[in-house]
N, CA, C and O atoms as CSV, one atom per row, in Angstrom:
chain,resi,resn,atom,element,x,y,z
A,1,MET,N,N,-196.064,274.170,22.645
A,1,MET,CA,C,-197.119,273.971,23.639
A,1,MET,C,C,-197.477,272.488,23.640
A,1,MET,O,O,-197.725,271.907,22.584
A,2,SER,N,N,-197.503,271.897,24.782
A,2,SER,CA,C,-197.834,270.474,24.886
A,2,SER,C,C,-199.334,270.303,25.103
A,2,SER,O,O,-200.063,271.273,25.308
A,3,LYS,N,N,-199.777,269.050,25.052
A,3,LYS,CA,C,-201.195,268.764,25.259
A,3,LYS,C,C,-201.455,268.270,26.683
A,3,LYS,O,O,-202.499,267.669,26.937
A,4,ASP,N,N,-200.522,268.513,27.623
A,4,ASP,CA,C,-200.734,268.149,29.020
A,4,ASP,C,C,-201.889,268.959,29.577
A,4,ASP,O,O,-202.315,269.953,28.988
A,5,LYS,N,N,-202.394,268.513,30.737
A,5,LYS,CA,C,-203.537,269.201,31.339
A,5,LYS,C,C,-203.204,270.651,31.687
A,5,LYS,O,O,-203.971,271.553,31.351
A,6,TYR,N,N,-202.078,270.888,32.352
A,6,TYR,CA,C,-201.674,272.253,32.692
A,6,TYR,C,C,-200.351,272.568,32.021
A,6,TYR,O,O,-199.524,271.685,31.798
A,7,PHE,N,N,-200.167,273.823,31.708
A,7,PHE,CA,C,-198.955,274.277,31.045
A,7,PHE,C,C,-198.142,275.126,32.007
A,7,PHE,O,O,-198.686,275.771,32.903
A,8,HIS,N,N,-196.833,275.114,31.806
A,8,HIS,CA,C,-195.921,275.882,32.652
A,8,HIS,C,C,-195.115,276.812,31.758
A,8,HIS,O,O,-194.637,276.414,30.695
A,9,LYS,N,N,-194.975,278.030,32.194
A,9,LYS,CA,C,-194.157,278.987,31.478
A,9,LYS,C,C,-193.727,280.056,32.464
A,9,LYS,O,O,-194.560,280.603,33.186
A,10,SER,N,N,-192.457,280.358,32.503
A,10,SER,CA,C,-191.861,281.354,33.402
A,10,SER,C,C,-192.809,281.949,34.440
A,10,SER,O,O,-193.489,282.942,34.183
A,11,HIS,N,N,-192.842,281.339,35.587
A,11,HIS,CA,C,-193.639,281.810,36.727
A,11,HIS,C,C,-195.141,281.725,36.487
A,11,HIS,O,O,-195.911,282.489,37.070
A,12,CYS,N,N,-195.551,280.811,35.642
A,12,CYS,CA,C,-196.976,280.750,35.295
A,12,CYS,C,C,-197.389,279.301,35.045
A,12,CYS,O,O,-196.718,278.573,34.313
A,13,LYS,N,N,-198.476,278.899,35.646
A,13,LYS,CA,C,-199.099,277.607,35.368
A,13,LYS,C,C,-200.508,277.932,34.894
A,13,LYS,O,O,-201.216,278.700,35.545
A,14,TYR,N,N,-200.923,277.362,33.774
A,14,TYR,CA,C,-202.193,277.791,33.200
A,14,TYR,C,C,-202.858,276.702,32.365
A,14,TYR,O,O,-202.231,275.728,31.949
A,15,LEU,N,N,-204.129,276.904,32.144
A,15,LEU,CA,C,-204.927,276.105,31.221
A,15,LEU,C,C,-205.987,277.048,30.664
A,15,LEU,O,O,-207.021,277.270,31.295
A,16,LEU,N,N,-205.735,277.594,29.502
A,16,LEU,CA,C,-206.651,278.546,28.871
A,16,LEU,C,C,-207.271,277.911,27.638
A,16,LEU,O,O,-206.577,277.595,26.672
A,17,LYS,N,N,-208.569,277.730,27.682
A,17,LYS,CA,C,-209.293,277.140,26.563
A,17,LYS,C,C,-210.440,278.058,26.188
A,17,LYS,O,O,-211.020,278.734,27.038
A,18,CYS,N,N,-210.758,278.073,24.910
A,18,CYS,CA,C,-211.852,278.916,24.440
A,18,CYS,C,C,-212.580,278.225,23.292
A,18,CYS,O,O,-211.961,277.637,22.405
A,19,HIS,N,N,-213.888,278.309,23.329
A,19,HIS,CA,C,-214.751,277.808,22.262
A,19,HIS,C,C,-215.053,278.997,21.361
A,19,HIS,O,O,-215.599,280.001,21.816
A,20,LEU,N,N,-214.701,278.887,20.089
A,20,LEU,CA,C,-214.934,279.952,19.105
A,20,LEU,C,C,-215.922,279.475,18.050
A,20,LEU,O,O,-215.917,278.306,17.665
A,21,ILE,N,N,-216.763,280.381,17.590
A,21,ILE,CA,C,-217.651,280.096,16.456
A,21,ILE,C,C,-217.541,281.255,15.484
A,21,ILE,O,O,-217.716,282.413,15.862
A,22,PHE,N,N,-217.249,280.938,14.220
A,22,PHE,CA,C,-217.208,281.927,13.150
A,22,PHE,C,C,-218.261,281.543,12.120
A,22,PHE,O,O,-218.393,280.372,11.766
A,23,ALA,N,N,-219.007,282.527,11.645
A,23,ALA,CA,C,-219.993,282.295,10.589
A,23,ALA,C,C,-219.468,282.874,9.279
A,23,ALA,O,O,-218.703,283.838,9.269
A,24,THR,N,N,-219.890,282.273,8.193
A,24,THR,CA,C,-219.510,282.803,6.886
A,24,THR,C,C,-220.267,284.101,6.616
A,24,THR,O,O,-221.341,284.333,7.171
A,25,LYS,N,N,-219.705,284.931,5.771
A,25,LYS,CA,C,-220.332,286.196,5.399
A,25,LYS,C,C,-221.706,285.907,4.788
A,25,LYS,O,O,-221.847,285.024,3.942
A,26,TYR,N,N,-222.698,286.650,5.223
A,26,TYR,CA,C,-224.094,286.509,4.775
A,26,TYR,C,C,-224.657,285.108,5.063
A,26,TYR,O,O,-225.667,284.709,4.482
A,27,ARG,N,N,-224.003,284.375,5.956
A,27,ARG,CA,C,-224.393,282.997,6.313
A,27,ARG,C,C,-224.497,282.103,5.066
A,27,ARG,O,O,-225.329,281.198,5.006
A,28,LYS,N,N,-223.647,282.369,4.088
A,28,LYS,CA,C,-223.604,281.531,2.879
A,28,LYS,C,C,-223.154,280.127,3.281
A,28,LYS,O,O,-222.287,279.972,4.142
A,29,LYS,N,N,-223.725,279.135,2.675
A,29,LYS,CA,C,-223.445,277.737,3.007
A,29,LYS,C,C,-222.176,277.247,2.295
A,29,LYS,O,O,-222.189,276.225,1.609
A,30,LEU,N,N,-221.100,277.985,2.471
A,30,LEU,CA,C,-219.847,277.722,1.768
A,30,LEU,C,C,-219.003,276.623,2.400
A,30,LEU,O,O,-218.112,276.079,1.747
A,31,LEU,N,N,-219.267,276.290,3.649
A,31,LEU,CA,C,-218.424,275.291,4.299
A,31,LEU,C,C,-218.755,273.875,3.846
A,31,LEU,O,O,-218.016,272.937,4.146
A,32,ILE,N,N,-219.852,273.717,3.132
A,32,ILE,CA,C,-220.141,272.422,2.499
A,32,ILE,C,C,-219.024,272.123,1.495
A,32,ILE,O,O,-218.541,270.994,1.405
A,33,THR,N,N,-218.628,273.142,0.751
A,33,THR,CA,C,-217.594,273.003,-0.276
A,33,THR,C,C,-216.186,273.190,0.270
A,33,THR,O,O,-215.276,272.433,-0.070
A,34,PHE,N,N,-216.008,274.201,1.121
A,34,PHE,CA,C,-214.663,274.602,1.532
A,34,PHE,C,C,-214.290,274.210,2.961
A,34,PHE,O,O,-213.237,274.618,3.450
A,35,GLY,N,N,-215.122,273.434,3.633
A,35,GLY,CA,C,-214.892,273.091,5.029
A,35,GLY,C,C,-213.563,272.418,5.300
A,35,GLY,O,O,-212.868,272.788,6.247
A,36,ASN,N,N,-213.197,271.443,4.495
A,36,ASN,CA,C,-211.932,270.729,4.728
A,36,ASN,C,C,-210.729,271.635,4.509
A,36,ASN,O,O,-209.736,271.539,5.230
A,37,GLN,N,N,-210.815,272.515,3.514
A,37,GLN,CA,C,-209.718,273.460,3.282
A,37,GLN,C,C,-209.571,274.418,4.465
A,37,GLN,O,O,-208.457,274.731,4.886
A,38,ILE,N,N,-210.698,274.874,4.992
A,38,ILE,CA,C,-210.661,275.794,6.139
A,38,ILE,C,C,-210.072,275.078,7.351
A,38,ILE,O,O,-209.229,275.641,8.050
A,39,LYS,N,N,-210.501,273.854,7.607
A,39,LYS,CA,C,-209.980,273.107,8.756
A,39,LYS,C,C,-208.464,272.926,8.638
A,39,LYS,O,O,-207.744,273.089,9.622
A,40,GLN,N,N,-207.984,272.596,7.457
A,40,GLN,CA,C,-206.543,272.436,7.245
A,40,GLN,C,C,-205.820,273.769,7.427
A,40,GLN,O,O,-204.748,273.822,8.029
A,41,SER,N,N,-206.403,274.828,6.913
A,41,SER,CA,C,-205.811,276.157,7.062
A,41,SER,C,C,-205.717,276.546,8.536
A,41,SER,O,O,-204.692,277.067,8.974
A,42,PHE,N,N,-206.778,276.299,9.300
A,42,PHE,CA,C,-206.767,276.614,10.728
A,42,PHE,C,C,-205.672,275.832,11.456
A,42,PHE,O,O,-204.994,276.381,12.325
A,43,GLN,N,N,-205.494,274.555,11.109
A,43,GLN,CA,C,-204.452,273.740,11.746
A,43,GLN,C,C,-203.059,274.313,11.446
A,43,GLN,O,O,-202.206,274.375,12.332
A,44,THR,N,N,-202.838,274.725,10.214
A,44,THR,CA,C,-201.563,275.312,9.812
A,44,THR,C,C,-201.305,276.615,10.565
A,44,THR,O,O,-200.187,276.867,11.014
A,45,ILE,N,N,-202.336,277.436,10.702
A,45,ILE,CA,C,-202.223,278.706,11.427
A,45,ILE,C,C,-201.911,278.447,12.897
A,45,ILE,O,O,-201.065,279.126,13.480
A,46,ALA,N,N,-202.580,277.481,13.496
A,46,ALA,CA,C,-202.351,277.150,14.906
A,46,ALA,C,C,-200.895,276.744,15.138
A,46,ALA,O,O,-200.280,277.164,16.118
A,47,GLN,N,N,-200.351,275.936,14.244
A,47,GLN,CA,C,-198.949,275.528,14.376
A,47,GLN,C,C,-198.024,276.731,14.246
A,47,GLN,O,O,-197.076,276.870,15.019
A,48,ALA,N,N,-198.288,277.589,13.287
A,48,ALA,CA,C,-197.421,278.746,13.043
A,48,ALA,C,C,-197.458,279.749,14.194
A,48,ALA,O,O,-196.455,280.407,14.469
A,49,TYR,N,N,-198.596,279.872,14.866
A,49,TYR,CA,C,-198.758,280.880,15.916
A,49,TYR,C,C,-198.842,280.281,17.319
A,49,TYR,O,O,-199.241,280.960,18.265
A,50,ASP,N,N,-198.467,279.016,17.450
A,50,ASP,CA,C,-198.263,278.358,18.734
A,50,ASP,C,C,-199.488,278.330,19.651
A,50,ASP,O,O,-199.413,278.724,20.815
A,51,PHE,N,N,-200.603,277.865,19.118
A,51,PHE,CA,C,-201.742,277.517,19.946
A,51,PHE,C,C,-202.271,276.182,19.449
A,51,PHE,O,O,-201.925,275.746,18.351
A,52,ILE,N,N,-203.103,275.534,20.243
A,52,ILE,CA,C,-203.581,274.189,19.923
A,52,ILE,C,C,-205.052,274.232,19.536
A,52,ILE,O,O,-205.856,274.900,20.187
A,53,ILE,N,N,-205.391,273.529,18.492
A,53,ILE,CA,C,-206.792,273.303,18.162
A,53,ILE,C,C,-207.136,271.926,18.719
A,53,ILE,O,O,-206.682,270.904,18.206
A,54,ASN,N,N,-207.949,271.916,19.780
A,54,ASN,CA,C,-208.341,270.661,20.419
A,54,ASN,C,C,-209.434,269.953,19.632
A,54,ASN,O,O,-209.421,268.730,19.496
A,55,GLU,N,N,-210.367,270.723,19.122
A,55,GLU,CA,C,-211.463,270.184,18.302
A,55,GLU,C,C,-211.813,271.225,17.260
A,55,GLU,O,O,-211.678,272.428,17.480
A,56,ILE,N,N,-212.271,270.727,16.110
A,56,ILE,CA,C,-212.717,271.628,15.046
A,56,ILE,C,C,-213.734,270.885,14.201
A,56,ILE,O,O,-213.523,269.730,13.833
A,57,GLU,N,N,-214.834,271.551,13.897
A,57,GLU,CA,C,-215.837,270.947,13.016
A,57,GLU,C,C,-216.631,272.041,12.329
A,57,GLU,O,O,-216.873,273.105,12.897
A,58,VAL,N,N,-217.030,271.766,11.107
A,58,VAL,CA,C,-217.801,272.730,10.329
A,58,VAL,C,C,-219.244,272.285,10.186
A,58,VAL,O,O,-219.549,271.092,10.178
A,59,ASP,N,N,-220.111,273.256,10.075
A,59,ASP,CA,C,-221.485,273.038,9.644
A,59,ASP,C,C,-221.597,273.775,8.313
A,59,ASP,O,O,-220.586,274.258,7.802
A,60,LYS,N,N,-222.763,273.874,7.752
A,60,LYS,CA,C,-222.910,274.471,6.426
A,60,LYS,C,C,-222.420,275.916,6.349
A,60,LYS,O,O,-221.798,276.310,5.362
A,61,ASP,N,N,-222.699,276.704,7.387
A,61,ASP,CA,C,-222.386,278.134,7.330
A,61,ASP,C,C,-221.613,278.659,8.537
A,61,ASP,O,O,-221.490,279.871,8.712
A,62,HIS,N,N,-221.099,277.772,9.360
A,62,HIS,CA,C,-220.291,278.210,10.504
A,62,HIS,C,C,-219.334,277.105,10.936
A,62,HIS,O,O,-219.490,275.939,10.573
A,63,ILE,N,N,-218.339,277.508,11.725
A,63,ILE,CA,C,-217.317,276.571,12.197
A,63,ILE,C,C,-217.173,276.723,13.706
A,63,ILE,O,O,-217.238,277.830,14.242
A,64,HIS,N,N,-216.980,275.604,14.375
A,64,HIS,CA,C,-216.727,275.562,15.816
A,64,HIS,C,C,-215.267,275.155,16.020
A,64,HIS,O,O,-214.774,274.231,15.373
A,65,VAL,N,N,-214.589,275.851,16.922
A,65,VAL,CA,C,-213.192,275.547,17.214
A,65,VAL,C,C,-212.987,275.636,18.723
A,65,VAL,O,O,-213.412,276.602,19.356
A,66,LEU,N,N,-212.337,274.632,19.291
A,66,LEU,CA,C,-211.943,274.681,20.692
A,66,LEU,C,C,-210.427,274.787,20.706
A,66,LEU,O,O,-209.733,273.903,20.205
A,67,ILE,N,N,-209.909,275.878,21.283
A,67,ILE,CA,C,-208.469,276.120,21.280
A,67,ILE,C,C,-207.912,276.160,22.701
A,67,ILE,O,O,-208.635,276.431,23.660
A,68,THR,N,N,-206.628,275.889,22.815
A,68,THR,CA,C,-205.855,276.101,24.026
A,68,THR,C,C,-204.743,277.070,23.644
A,68,THR,O,O,-204.082,276.897,22.620
A,69,PHE,N,N,-204.540,278.103,24.484
A,69,PHE,CA,C,-203.565,279.135,24.118
A,69,PHE,C,C,-202.781,279.623,25.323
A,69,PHE,O,O,-203.142,279.350,26.468
A,70,HIS,N,N,-201.706,280.348,25.053
A,70,HIS,CA,C,-200.815,280.898,26.081
A,70,HIS,C,C,-201.408,282.165,26.690
A,70,HIS,O,O,-202.174,282.866,26.029
A,71,PRO,N,N,-201.067,282.464,27.929
A,71,PRO,CA,C,-201.538,283.715,28.542
A,71,PRO,C,C,-200.927,284.959,27.893
A,71,PRO,O,O,-201.427,286.066,28.093
A,72,THR,N,N,-199.866,284.792,27.129
A,72,THR,CA,C,-199.266,285.934,26.434
A,72,THR,C,C,-199.989,286.258,25.126
A,72,THR,O,O,-199.727,287.289,24.507
A,73,GLN,N,N,-200.893,285.379,24.712
A,73,GLN,CA,C,-201.652,285.597,23.482
A,73,GLN,C,C,-203.014,286.177,23.832
A,73,GLN,O,O,-203.585,285.852,24.874
A,74,THR,N,N,-203.529,287.028,22.970
A,74,THR,CA,C,-204.882,287.528,23.184
A,74,THR,C,C,-205.837,286.806,22.250
A,74,THR,O,O,-205.460,286.352,21.169
A,75,LEU,N,N,-207.060,286.715,22.686
A,75,LEU,CA,C,-208.078,286.059,21.877
A,75,LEU,C,C,-208.284,286.787,20.550
A,75,LEU,O,O,-208.446,286.155,19.506
A,76,VAL,N,N,-208.278,288.100,20.599
A,76,VAL,CA,C,-208.490,288.864,19.371
A,76,VAL,C,C,-207.358,288.628,18.365
A,76,VAL,O,O,-207.603,288.620,17.159
A,77,GLU,N,N,-206.123,288.438,18.844
A,77,GLU,CA,C,-205.012,288.115,17.937
A,77,GLU,C,C,-205.256,286.776,17.251
A,77,GLU,O,O,-205.053,286.638,16.044
A,78,ILE,N,N,-205.689,285.799,18.027
A,78,ILE,CA,C,-205.930,284.471,17.470
A,78,ILE,C,C,-207.079,284.503,16.467
A,78,ILE,O,O,-206.974,283.939,15.378
A,79,VAL,N,N,-208.170,285.160,16.836
A,79,VAL,CA,C,-209.323,285.267,15.932
A,79,VAL,C,C,-208.918,285.964,14.638
A,79,VAL,O,O,-209.264,285.511,13.547
A,80,THR,N,N,-208.190,287.058,14.763
A,80,THR,CA,C,-207.753,287.813,13.580
A,80,THR,C,C,-206.879,286.954,12.675
A,80,THR,O,O,-207.062,286.958,11.458
A,81,LYS,N,N,-205.936,286.223,13.248
A,81,LYS,CA,C,-205.065,285.345,12.451
A,81,LYS,C,C,-205.883,284.261,11.744
A,81,LYS,O,O,-205.723,284.046,10.543
A,82,LEU,N,N,-206.754,283.584,12.485
A,82,LEU,CA,C,-207.556,282.516,11.883
A,82,LEU,C,C,-208.400,283.027,10.723
A,82,LEU,O,O,-208.415,282.428,9.647
A,83,LYS,N,N,-209.093,284.123,10.942
A,83,LYS,CA,C,-209.991,284.637,9.899
A,83,LYS,C,C,-209.233,285.223,8.710
A,83,LYS,O,O,-209.552,284.912,7.562
A,84,SER,N,N,-208.240,286.063,8.969
A,84,SER,CA,C,-207.568,286.748,7.862
A,84,SER,C,C,-206.703,285.805,7.027
A,84,SER,O,O,-206.758,285.836,5.797
A,85,ILE,N,N,-205.913,284.974,7.687
A,85,ILE,CA,C,-205.034,284.078,6.931
A,85,ILE,C,C,-205.834,283.015,6.191
A,85,ILE,O,O,-205.514,282.692,5.046
A,86,SER,N,N,-206.870,282.464,6.824
A,86,SER,CA,C,-207.677,281.445,6.132
A,86,SER,C,C,-208.398,282.048,4.928
A,86,SER,O,O,-208.548,281.386,3.902
A,87,THR,N,N,-208.843,283.289,5.046
A,87,THR,CA,C,-209.499,283.955,3.911
A,87,THR,C,C,-208.523,284.130,2.755
A,87,THR,O,O,-208.851,283.814,1.611
A,88,LYS,N,N,-207.333,284.628,3.044
A,88,LYS,CA,C,-206.321,284.822,1.987
A,88,LYS,C,C,-205.963,283.502,1.324
A,88,LYS,O,O,-205.865,283.422,0.099
A,89,THR,N,N,-205.770,282.470,2.128
A,89,THR,CA,C,-205.416,281.150,1.597
A,89,THR,C,C,-206.533,280.599,0.720
A,89,THR,O,O,-206.283,280.090,-0.372
A,90,LEU,N,N,-207.757,280.704,1.203
A,90,LEU,CA,C,-208.906,280.182,0.459
A,90,LEU,C,C,-209.075,280.896,-0.874
A,90,LEU,O,O,-209.314,280.256,-1.897
A,91,TRP,N,N,-208.951,282.219,-0.866
A,91,TRP,CA,C,-209.069,282.988,-2.107
A,91,TRP,C,C,-207.940,282.655,-3.081
A,91,TRP,O,O,-208.164,282.592,-4.289
A,92,ALA,N,N,-206.757,282.445,-2.575
A,92,ALA,CA,C,-205.630,282.103,-3.447
A,92,ALA,C,C,-205.866,280.767,-4.156
A,92,ALA,O,O,-205.431,280.579,-5.292
A,93,GLN,N,N,-206.545,279.852,-3.492
A,93,GLN,CA,C,-206.773,278.522,-4.055
A,93,GLN,C,C,-208.094,278.390,-4.813
A,93,GLN,O,O,-208.254,277.466,-5.611
A,94,ASN,N,N,-209.054,279.309,-4.573
A,94,ASN,CA,C,-210.419,279.136,-5.115
A,94,ASN,C,C,-211.023,280.442,-5.624
A,94,ASN,O,O,-212.219,280.676,-5.450
A,95,GLU,N,N,-210.224,281.282,-6.240
A,95,GLU,CA,C,-210.704,282.604,-6.652
A,95,GLU,C,C,-211.918,282.536,-7.586
A,95,GLU,O,O,-212.879,283.282,-7.401
A,96,VAL,N,N,-211.883,281.673,-8.559
A,96,VAL,CA,C,-212.986,281.584,-9.539
A,96,VAL,C,C,-214.294,281.230,-8.848
A,96,VAL,O,O,-215.320,281.857,-9.111
A,97,GLU,N,N,-214.272,280.234,-7.967
A,97,GLU,CA,C,-215.490,279.815,-7.273
A,97,GLU,C,C,-216.008,280.889,-6.327
A,97,GLU,O,O,-217.214,281.127,-6.253
A,98,LEU,N,N,-215.098,281.538,-5.601
A,98,LEU,CA,C,-215.521,282.537,-4.621
A,98,LEU,C,C,-216.032,283.820,-5.267
A,98,LEU,O,O,-216.881,284.503,-4.693
A,99,LYS,N,N,-215.529,284.155,-6.450
A,99,LYS,CA,C,-216.019,285.349,-7.156
A,99,LYS,C,C,-217.494,285.197,-7.550
A,99,LYS,O,O,-218.195,286.195,-7.720
A,100,LYS,N,N,-217.962,283.964,-7.694
A,100,LYS,CA,C,-219.372,283.731,-8.000
A,100,LYS,C,C,-220.269,284.085,-6.824
A,100,LYS,O,O,-221.437,284.420,-7.014
A,101,THR,N,N,-219.734,284.012,-5.614
A,101,THR,CA,C,-220.498,284.285,-4.405
A,101,THR,C,C,-220.312,285.714,-3.919
A,101,THR,O,O,-221.273,286.359,-3.501
A,102,PHE,N,N,-219.075,286.215,-3.972
A,102,PHE,CA,C,-218.752,287.565,-3.497
A,102,PHE,C,C,-218.320,288.400,-4.696
A,102,PHE,O,O,-217.206,288.245,-5.197
A,103,TRP,N,N,-219.200,289.286,-5.157
A,103,TRP,CA,C,-218.965,290.003,-6.406
A,103,TRP,C,C,-218.070,291.220,-6.256
A,103,TRP,O,O,-217.461,291.649,-7.236
A,104,GLY,N,N,-217.972,291.783,-5.076
A,104,GLY,CA,C,-217.202,293.016,-4.886
A,104,GLY,C,C,-215.708,292.801,-5.028
A,104,GLY,O,O,-215.236,291.679,-5.209
A,105,LYS,N,N,-214.980,293.892,-4.942
A,105,LYS,CA,C,-213.528,293.832,-5.047
A,105,LYS,C,C,-212.885,293.277,-3.779
A,105,LYS,O,O,-211.798,292.702,-3.829
A,106,LYS,N,N,-213.566,293.452,-2.634
A,106,LYS,CA,C,-213.011,292.991,-1.373
A,106,LYS,C,C,-213.122,291.470,-1.273
A,106,LYS,O,O,-214.188,290.894,-1.491
A,107,ARG,N,N,-212.020,290.848,-0.946
A,107,ARG,CA,C,-211.992,289.391,-0.794
A,107,ARG,C,C,-212.390,289.051,0.638
A,107,ARG,O,O,-211.619,289.238,1.579
A,108,THR,N,N,-213.578,288.563,0.771
A,108,THR,CA,C,-214.138,288.268,2.086
A,108,THR,C,C,-214.530,286.804,2.165
A,108,THR,O,O,-214.661,286.135,1.140
A,109,PHE,N,N,-214.716,286.310,3.369
A,109,PHE,CA,C,-215.250,284.969,3.569
A,109,PHE,C,C,-216.033,284.876,4.865
A,109,PHE,O,O,-217.104,284.271,4.904
A,110,TRP,N,N,-215.499,285.481,5.943
A,110,TRP,CA,C,-216.114,285.384,7.264
A,110,TRP,C,C,-216.938,286.617,7.594
A,110,TRP,O,O,-216.633,287.723,7.149
A,111,SER,N,N,-217.982,286.412,8.378
A,111,SER,CA,C,-218.717,287.516,8.982
A,111,SER,C,C,-217.745,288.235,9.917
A,111,SER,O,O,-216.859,287.597,10.484
A,112,PRO,N,N,-217.894,289.552,10.088
A,112,PRO,CA,C,-216.970,290.252,10.987
A,112,PRO,C,C,-217.158,289.888,12.467
A,112,PRO,O,O,-216.255,290.114,13.273
A,113,SER,N,N,-218.291,289.341,12.825
A,113,SER,CA,C,-218.548,289.004,14.227
A,113,SER,C,C,-218.098,287.576,14.526
A,113,SER,O,O,-217.808,286.801,13.615
A,114,TYR,N,N,-218.043,287.239,15.813
A,114,TYR,CA,C,-217.705,285.878,16.230
A,114,TYR,C,C,-218.220,285.649,17.644
A,114,TYR,O,O,-218.548,286.593,18.362
A,115,PHE,N,N,-218.284,284.385,18.027
A,115,PHE,CA,C,-218.658,283.983,19.379
A,115,PHE,C,C,-217.410,283.441,20.048
A,115,PHE,O,O,-216.645,282.701,19.428
A,116,ALA,N,N,-217.195,283.800,21.308
A,116,ALA,CA,C,-216.085,283.263,22.092
A,116,ALA,C,C,-216.566,282.997,23.507
A,116,ALA,O,O,-217.228,283.835,24.120
A,117,CYS,N,N,-216.226,281.824,24.016
A,117,CYS,CA,C,-216.622,281.457,25.368
A,117,CYS,C,C,-215.476,280.682,26.001
A,117,CYS,O,O,-215.068,279.639,25.490
A,118,THR,N,N,-214.958,281.193,27.115
A,118,THR,CA,C,-213.920,280.449,27.814
A,118,THR,C,C,-214.562,279.239,28.472
A,118,THR,O,O,-215.745,279.245,28.814
A,119,THR,N,N,-213.757,278.211,28.639
A,119,THR,CA,C,-214.284,276.978,29.217
A,119,THR,C,C,-213.495,276.613,30.452
A,119,THR,O,O,-212.278,276.791,30.494
A,120,GLY,N,N,-214.170,276.112,31.441
A,120,GLY,CA,C,-213.491,275.500,32.570
A,120,GLY,C,C,-213.186,274.073,32.193
A,120,GLY,O,O,-213.823,273.532,31.289
A,121,ASP,N,N,-212.254,273.457,32.840
A,121,ASP,CA,C,-211.877,272.103,32.455
A,121,ASP,C,C,-213.031,271.120,32.594
A,121,ASP,O,O,-213.089,270.136,31.855
A,122,ALA,N,N,-213.932,271.358,33.505
A,122,ALA,CA,C,-215.053,270.438,33.705
A,122,ALA,C,C,-215.966,270.384,32.487
A,122,ALA,O,O,-216.576,269.347,32.228
A,123,SER,N,N,-216.071,271.463,31.744
A,123,SER,CA,C,-216.992,271.485,30.609
A,123,SER,C,C,-216.313,271.215,29.266
A,123,SER,O,O,-216.982,271.226,28.233
A,124,THR,N,N,-215.030,270.978,29.258
A,124,THR,CA,C,-214.315,270.754,28.004
A,124,THR,C,C,-214.865,269.551,27.243
A,124,THR,O,O,-215.077,269.634,26.033
A,125,GLU,N,N,-215.096,268.442,27.928
A,125,GLU,CA,C,-215.610,267.250,27.251
A,125,GLU,C,C,-216.985,267.503,26.655
A,125,GLU,O,O,-217.279,267.034,25.556
A,126,VAL,N,N,-217.815,268.226,27.353
A,126,VAL,CA,C,-219.146,268.549,26.837
A,126,VAL,C,C,-219.022,269.382,25.561
A,126,VAL,O,O,-219.724,269.132,24.582
A,127,ILE,N,N,-218.140,270.357,25.575
A,127,ILE,CA,C,-217.951,271.202,24.391
A,127,ILE,C,C,-217.345,270.388,23.254
A,127,ILE,O,O,-217.747,270.553,22.102
A,128,GLN,N,N,-216.389,269.517,23.551
A,128,GLN,CA,C,-215.810,268.678,22.502
A,128,GLN,C,C,-216.881,267.801,21.852
A,128,GLN,O,O,-216.924,267.688,20.627
A,129,GLN,N,N,-217.737,267.187,22.653
A,129,GLN,CA,C,-218.829,266.356,22.110
A,129,GLN,C,C,-219.767,267.197,21.245
A,129,GLN,O,O,-220.202,266.756,20.182
A,130,TYR,N,N,-220.072,268.396,21.701
A,130,TYR,CA,C,-220.950,269.302,20.942
A,130,TYR,C,C,-220.321,269.646,19.594
A,130,TYR,O,O,-220.997,269.621,18.565
A,131,ILE,N,N,-219.028,269.968,19.601
A,131,ILE,CA,C,-218.336,270.318,18.351
A,131,ILE,C,C,-218.297,269.101,17.422
A,131,ILE,O,O,-218.529,269.242,16.221
A,132,ARG,N,N,-218.011,267.929,17.948
A,132,ARG,CA,C,-217.978,266.717,17.129
A,132,ARG,C,C,-219.317,266.419,16.476
A,132,ARG,O,O,-219.370,265.831,15.395
A,133,SER,N,N,-220.401,266.824,17.131
A,133,SER,CA,C,-221.730,266.514,16.603
A,133,SER,C,C,-222.196,267.516,15.547
A,133,SER,O,O,-223.265,267.334,14.964
A,134,GLN,N,N,-221.425,268.560,15.292
A,134,GLN,CA,C,-221.820,269.549,14.305
A,134,GLN,C,C,-221.648,269.001,12.896
A,134,GLN,O,O,-220.851,268.094,12.655
A,135,GLY,N,N,-222.401,269.563,11.987
A,135,GLY,CA,C,-222.281,269.175,10.576
A,135,GLY,C,C,-223.041,267.939,10.325
A,135,GLY,O,O,-223.066,267.448,9.197
């Protein structure tokens, strides 16, 4: 996927962008410590699953992401990949620290809910500025 304004794919011209917000489980302020690892994990996931992260920034207990994706991809697939793979990666690298916060057997990190808002091209810059100002 290129970073051109519009994308072309077999009988399709498109520009699909979405602003996503994920909060940590129980709104724990874990992104102060793990924010850079999460951002790197999200970038790796985006490359592996062929979507673009246009902007990404963390605050203490939530993350903002602006993505561009293909019409063949669903938002729920992307959200599921970002949350599940980043959680597994984070736990693999930081099990001792995370066990202090999450005592149960289930390895969790993100709240099950999320915010998603599609963007028109006119509002992309506004959303990018908003994401950059987080944290």
